[in-house]
N, C-alpha and C positions, 0 to 999 in steps of 0.2 A: 350401147344404149343411145337411142335417138332422143335428143332434147327438142321438144316441140313448143318452144316458148312463144312464137309469134301469134299463134292462133288462140292463145288464152289471155290475151291482153285486155285492156280496158274497153268497155263498150257502153253505149248509152241506150241500149235497147230493152231495158227492163221496165215493164209496167204491169203490176207494181213491182218495185224492187224490194226484195226481202233482205234486210240487212241482218246477217246472222249474229245472233247473240247466243242463245242456247238452242233455239229451234225456231223454224219458220212455219207458218201455217201451211197446211196441205203437204207438209214435207215428209221426209222419210229418212230416218236415221238408222237404217240397217237394224231391224229388230231381230236380234239373233234368235230369239225364240218367239214365234209368232203368236202364241196364245197369251203371252204375258206382255202387258203394256209396259213401255218404258220410255225413258228419256224425254221428259217433257221440257218445256222451256217457254221463253217469251217470244211473242210475235211482234216484229217491228216492220211496219210497211211504210215506205217512203215513195210518194209519187214523183216521178222524174220525167223530163222530156223524152220523147220517143224517137229513136232513129232506127228504123227497121233494118235488119240485116238482109242481104241478098239471099233469097231462098233458093235452094237447089230444086230443079224440076222434080216433081213427084213421079217416080217410075210408074208405068201403066199398071204393073203387077201389084202396086201398093194402094191403088185407089180403093176406097172402102165402099162396098156395096150399100145401097140405100137402106136395106133392112138391118145393116150392122152399124149404122151411124147413130149410135146410142150407147149408153152405159149398159153393159151386159153383166148379169150376176155371175159370181165366181162359180156357182153350181152348174153353170152352162159351159164350163171350159171344155176344150176339145184338143186332141193331139194335133200338133202342128204338122208332123209327118204322119200320114194316115196309115201307111203300110209297113211301119217298122215292127220289129220283133215284139215289143211290149206295148204297142199303141193301144191295144184293146183294154189294158188294165191301168194305163197312166192316170186317167181322170179319177177312177175309183180310188186308187191308192193315194192320190193327192188330196182327196176330200174326206177320206175315211177318218173317223175319230181317233185321237191319239191313243186312246185306251185299247183299241183293236186294230193296230196297223197291219198292213200287208207284210207277209214274210219275205225274206230274201229269195225264197224259191219262186214266189209270185212276181217280185220286182227286185232284182239284185241291185247293188250299187253299180254305177256306171263302170267303175274300175274293175269290177269282177268280170265284166264282159269285154272291156277294152283296156288293156294295160297302159296304152298311150292314146287317149281319146283324140279324135279329130273334131273339127267343127261339125261335120255331119253326124258323128256319134252323139255329140251333146244335143244337137237339135232333135234327135230321135227321142229325147227324154223331155221335150218341152210341150206344155199344154198352154193354150191361150184362149182368151175370149174373142180376140180379133186377129185375123191373119197378119195385119200390118205389124203387130207386136213381134211375131215370130220372124217376119222378114227383116225388121230392124235389128233384132237381137242377133240374128245370124250374121248380118252385115258387120255389126260391131265386134263380134267374136273374131272376124277376119282382120280387124284393125288393131284390136287390143294386144298387149304383149303375149308372146307365145306361151309363156309359163302359166298363163291363166287356164289353159285347157287341162293341164295336169291336176289343177286344183278341183276340178269337177269329179274326180274319181270317187270320193265318198259321198256322192249325191245320187238319189234314186230318181227324182223328178223335179223339174223347174216349172213353177207356175207364174205366168204373167197375165194379169187380168185387170179389167176396169176398176174393180173395187179393192184390189190389193193395196193395203196401206196399214202399217209400214212394211217394208221388206223384212224378211226374217228367215231363219233356218230352224227347222224342227228336227231334233235328233231322234225322236221316236219314229219318224217316217223317212228320215234322210231327205227331206223336202226343202227346197229353197223357193221362197216366194219373192217376186220382184215387182215393185211398184212401177208401172209403165211411164210415170212422170219423168223417168230417166231416159226414155227412149223416143218420145214424140218429136217430130220436126214440123209438121203442118198443123194448121188450125183444125182441119178435119180430124186429124189423129187425136189431138188433145180433147176434142169434144166427146171422145169415147171414154174418157177417164173421169172417174168420180172426183168431185172437188171438195168433198167433206174434210173438215179439219180433224186432226188427230186429237182426241181428248186428253192426251198426256201433256199437251201444251200448258195446261194449268198447274201442273205439279210444281212444288217448290215455292209457291207464292208466299209461304210464311217466312222464308229466309230473307236475310238482309242484303243478299248479293245475287249476281247472276254470273253464269259461266260463259266464257267466250272461247270460240274455236273457229279456225279457218285453215285452208290450204292456200298458199301463195306460190306463184312462180315469179321470182324477182320481187318487185314491189306490188305486183298486181294479183288480184284474186285468181285462183286457178279455174274457177267457174262461178257462174251467177245463178241466182234464183230466177225462174221464169214463171209468170202467172199462167194458170190453167184456164182463166176466164177472159184474158185479153185476146187481141187478134195478132199478137206477135208470133213470129215463126223462128225456127232455128236451123242451123246446119249441123252436120255430123261433128264438126270441130267443137261445137258448143256443148256436146254431151259426152265426149270421150272421157275426160278426166273424172267427171262426176260418176259415170258408170263404172270406170275402173276402180275408183275408191270404194264404191258400194260393193262390187264383187269381191275385191280383196278382203273386205271386212266379213261378208257373209260366208265366203268359202274358207276363210280362216276358221270359222266356227265348225264347219263340216270336217275339216282336217284336224281340228283339235279333238273332236269326239272319237274319231277312229282314223288311224293311219293306214294307208293302203298296204303297207307291208304286213299287216295283220289279217288281210283278207283270207289267206290260206287257212286260218283257224276257224273260219265261220262255216256254219252249216245252213242248209236251205230252210230249215224249220225255224231259224232265228228271225226275229224282227230287227230293224235297225237299232231299236233301243236295247234289245238283248245283246247285240254286237257291241254297242257302246259300253254297256256294263261289263261284258266279258273282257274288254280290252282297256278297262279304266286305268290299269297300272301304267299305261303309256300315254295317257291323255296329257297333252301339252300343258294345259292350264294347271293340272295337278302337279306336274313336275316343276313347273316354274314356281308355283307357290311353295313347294317343298325345298327349293334351293335357297337356303338361308343367306347365301352370298348375293342373291339377286332380289330377295323380297324382304322389305322392312317389316317390323312389327306393326300391327294394325294401329292406325291413328284415328282421330275424330273425323277425318274426311270420309271414312267408310260409312259412318252413320249419316253424315250430311248427304252423301250420294244416295242413300236409301230414301231420304226425303225428296231429293231433287228428281230422281229418276223412277221411283216406285210409289211416290205419294205416301210414304210412311208419315205418321204424325210426328211433327217436330217437337223435340224436348225444349225445356226452357233455355238450356245452354245453347242448343242449336239455333234458336231464334235470335240469339245475341251475337253470333259469329259474324265478324266483318270480313269484307273482301280481302283486305291486305293480310289479315290473320290466316285465312284459308290459303292464300297464295304462298305465304312464308312456309307453311307446313308442306305444301306440295313441292316447293323448291328443294326441300330437304329429302325428298323421296324419289323413287324411280318410276313412278307411273307416268305414262305419256300424256294422259288427259284426266280430267275429273271423272269422265265416264268410266275410266278404268277401275275406279273404286266401287262401281256398282256390283260387279261379280268378277271372279277369276277368269271366266270365259271372255268377258268384254275386255279385260286387260290384255289377253292374248290377241284378240281381234284388232284392238287399237294399235298395238305394237306392230303387228304384221302389216296392217293398212298403211301406217305412217312410213315404214321402211320401204315398202314396195312403191309407194307414190314418189318417194325421194329417189329411189333407184331408177325407175323408168322415166319419170317426168321432171325430175329436179323440183318437185312440188314439196314445199316445206310446211310443216305443221306449226301453227302459232296457237298458243293457249293463253288464257288469262282469266282474272276475276275482276268484276267491277261492282260498285254499289248499285242498288236499284235506282234508276233515274227518278228524279222528283217531278219531271214535267209529265203532262198528261199523255201526249203522243210523242214519245221519244224517238229520235233519229239515231243512226248508228253512233255518231260521235257524242251523243248524250250518255253513252255508256263509257264512263271515264276509267281508264285502266288503273287499278290499284296494285295489281301484280300481273306480270305477263312475261312470256318468253317466246322468242322466235326460234324456229328450228329446234323445237323441244326434243325431237328424236336424238339430236347430237349431245344432249346433256349427259354429263359424266355417269350418272346413275341410270339413265334410260337406255343409252346405246348398247351396253352389254346384255340387257334384258331383251331388247329387240333382236339382237344377233342370236340369242338362244332360241327364240321363237321361230325365226326364219330358218335356222339350221334344222329345227325339229320338224318343220312343215315341208320344206323344199329338199330336193336331193342335194348332197354336198356340191359346192361350187367354188372353184378358185376365184371366179369373178366376183361372187358375193363377198368372199373373204377380203379381196383387194378393195372393193368398194367400201366395206365397213371400216377398213383400216385407214383409208386415205381420202374418201370422198364424202363423208357425212357432213363435212363442214363444221361449224361451231354454233353452239347455242348462244343467244345474246338476250339480255333483258329488254323488254319493251319499255318505252318511256312512261313512267308513272305520271298521272295527271293529264294524259292526252286522250283524246277520243279514240274509240276502238278502230274505226276505219282509218283515221289519220296515222295511227300507230304502226301501220304496216310498212310505212316508208322507212328505209334505213336512215336516210337523211331527212330531217324534218322539212315539211313543205309549208310555205306561208299561206298557200291558198288551197282550200279543200276542193276536190274535184267532183263534179256532178256524176252521179251514177255509181258512187262507191258502195260496196257492200257485198255481203253474202258469205255463207259458211262453207264448211267442208261438205263431205258427201251427203250431207243433209240431215236435217231434221229428224227427230225421233230415231235415235239409234239404240237399238238393243239387238243383239243378234242371236241370242240363243234362247230357245224355247223350252225350257225344262221339260217339255212334252215331246 
């Protein structure tokens, strides 16, 4: 495992800087199921001094034609590879209503065609609104960990387009949708991406607390938020961890719904949803939920998650729950994050994402709860930690659940076994009463640093699309 610590360190190049609390505007939290809105949160924007990073030269092949220098509707998606076997049906099957999806005879899972997919195989299933999105995605697939390619097997088509927000997986179509905000490097590229906010940002406003989450490498955030409206630019190093986190989450959903070992049981007249139903007995999320040694009885946090991530109406009791009370309950259970309480599918995706980010990048997940700030325009450290934990993955009740999920999705591996046994590290409490950004430091700092902030794989996270 290669540890890439240096390129994910502190930067002053964020304008505006979105300090992750529960969600950032224009963000994307891996919407597992794309027709179903989820995971809202608060938007915290802090203006900071700008120090532009050195931008890589834009390859000639990535220059955007004048006619494409605009936001293009998803309905205009086109195959990235024009002459592949299924190119003629990709766009139609990606856009078709979930009630009448394409059959596996019309568009099979990638793994039915290729048992060990290559980058080229994956790219033959990609549709885009702009060619640069496919160019960048292909480049990133050659950089990301090799095990990522195997995770695409239970996928039929990958959609990357101007208006895709949030990212999601649709089990009825076997479709993954990716928000290109995870891929742009140049100003010209991000000008082709829609800047609309996700409406889910307003969910949970009736509650007395906010949910905090981030990935760190050492004391520093693993990645930062970058504005789609400023003139800032990025390098490949700036987007690798964010994209890896997003893909591990969304592809965990795909592999939860159907495991490649069940492909031989499928027939060409089945739809992806038929296949998911026919193999439901081996769905990872159902098996995890049924394991009484790994899953605690339901607590009040499930109901709170419904309010926070699905905009359910809050009960009188839920409106009174304080941040420290919610944190104490979570500390006694094995969920890796508050988002895990939203559905069994998100629980699986959160566990898999956290494990793979620690395994490949030594990126640790931090979680916490804080009272809603009382100031009008709160900064990151106005969210004062009432309960929190660094390296949540390594908590005694979380680690065995993560191992079960990883073993269920990936092929057996002695290396994974060794890593789980000896390299997860230890979970540790975050300091109560300290601001969220400042709390990331293992040793308290006397001076807060400019440019602090940002979340995990981002904003609005839900990854399964009951459709």
